[in-house]
N, C-alpha and C positions, 0 to 999 in steps of 0.2 A: 480435809483442810479444816475447814472451820469446825467439823466433829472434833478433832483434838482439840480445838480451843475449848469448845464447849465442855469435853472431858476436863482438861486441867483447871477452868474454872471453878467447876462442880468441886474438884478435890481441893481447890486453893479455899474457897468459900468453907466447904464444911468444915475443914480443919483451922478456920477462923474464929468458928464458933462453938462454945461446949455445947455439947448436946442439951443440957438443960436450959440454956438461952436459946437456941433454935434448934426443933427437933429434927426438922427433916429439911435437905435441900436436895432438891430433884430437878430433873430437865423438864422443860416444857415447850409446846411445838409452836408456840408463838405469843401473843397478848393474853395474859393472862387478866381477865374481868370478872366483876360479878356474875355474868351468866355463866362463867364456867365453875363457879363455886358449887351448885347443886350436883354438877356431873362429877367431881374429882373429890376423890378421897385421899384426905392428908391430915396429919397432927399438925397443929398451930402449937407455936410460931415455924411458918414456914417459910423458905425462898426459894422460888422457880425459877431458872436460869433458861436464857432463851438466847438462840441467834436468830436476828431478825432480819440479817441480808449484809451484802458486802459490795464494796466498787473495785475496779481493780487499779488504785491507787493507795497511796499512803496518807494518813490523815497527819501525821506528824514529819518531823526530821530525823527519826531513828533510824529507817530504812530507804532504800533506793532499789531500782531495778526492775526485770521482769520477775514475777512472779509473787510480786506482794499484792496484799487485797488488804483495805480497810474493812474491818467487821465490825456491824452495828449489833451491840448487846445489851441485852435488858434481864433485870432479876427484879423478880415479883415478892416483895413483903408481906406476908398474910399473918395478922395476929390476933387473937380471939381472947375478949373477956367481955364480963356482963356489963362494964361500965365503960360507957362510950368513951369518956374523955381518958382512961387507962389504956384502954385499946388503942387509940389513936398517938399514945403516947409513947404505947410499948412500939410498935410499928413506925414511928418517927425516929425513934433512937436506933433500931436495928438500920435503920436505912441510913441512918448517920454514921453508926460502926461500917456499915459495907461500903459505903464511898472511903470513908478513910483507909478501908482496909485495901481496897482496889487502886487507891491512888499510891499505894507503897510496894504494890506488887511489883517485883521485879523477876518474872520466869527467868530460870536460869538458861543459860546458851549451852546448846549440847550438840550432837553430831545426830539429831532427831531429823527426819526428814520436813520436818516443818519449824520455823523459828517462831515464836513468840515474841512480842514487842513489849516493854513497859507503857502504860498509860503515857500519852503525849499531854492530854486535857483532862482534868478531874471529872468525874462523874457528875450528873445530874441527878435531883431526886424530885419525886411529885406525889402530893396524895390524891388516891385514886378515889377518895371520899362520893358515895352516893347512898340513895336510899337503899338500893337492893344489896349492895355490901353493909351496911347499918343493920338490917334485917336478917342477916346472918351472924350478929353480934362479931363484925370483924372489920379491921379495919385495914387496909390494902395501899401498900404505896410500891412507886417503883424507882427505880434504880436504872440510868442508862448509861452508857459509855461507847466509845470507839475505841477498838484496839486493831493495832496492825499486826500482820502476820506475812513472812516470806517462804516461799516454798523452795528447798534445797535440793531436790530432786525434780527429774523429769514425771510428768502425768503419769507414764506406762508403770515406771517405777516405783511411784508412789502408790499406784493402786497395788500392786504385787506386795508392798509394803505392809499395807493395811488390810490386805485378805490373804484368808487361808482357806483353801480348798480341801472339802472333808468328804472320802467315801465310807459308807457304812455299808457292810453285810451282814445280813445274819440269816439265819435258817430259823421257822418258826417251830416251836415246842411244844411241848405240853407239861404244864407243872404236876408233879405227881402229888397222889393224894397223900394226905398225913398216914404214917404208917405204912408206905406203900413200899413196894421195890424199890431201890436203887435205880433211878435212870440217869444214863448218861446227860453231861450238863450240856445246855443248849450252847452250840458254837456262836462265837461273835467275834469278828475281826473288823479292823478299822484301819484304813489309809489314808495318812495326812500327809499332803504333799506341801511342803514348804517352798518356797521361790528360791533357788541357788544362785548365788552370785557367780558369773563368768568366768 
């Protein structure tokens, strides 16, 4: 459920920025900090989007009832430049643009198993400057917001809609030597089971 929100947020942020302005928009497993920089390969400017958690209540007035959750989201903006002021201004500008874009985002209503709501409250932004970030010639900002979603299907049905079971069967074979005699191809079969409506 929140995974769908993450996927749609990444797609929306990606289409909101030209690739010359933001090279990468990537999912991230939690809070992105200076400690993560040496262990993550990416091209700046980059935006890392993360789901931080949720509560089973709406944060605003757009949706009510069972199956509603309020999801805490974050996007971490990394900007690299040799000049400290320019990298700070670059990251700040991207965070500002991201806040404006998220405030205007109105996910289309559809027959999907999960409905995403527009934001009821504008995002906040924070400068995560520190010596460790600065030592990497980067600036780091975080944009935080809360987004409501509503599940339109039963949990069991939702799992079926989001899961595909695939069985693969193959027989080991050998690759014929170059110029050797023709050998029959290695047989490979697939059995893909999609859930069927009753």
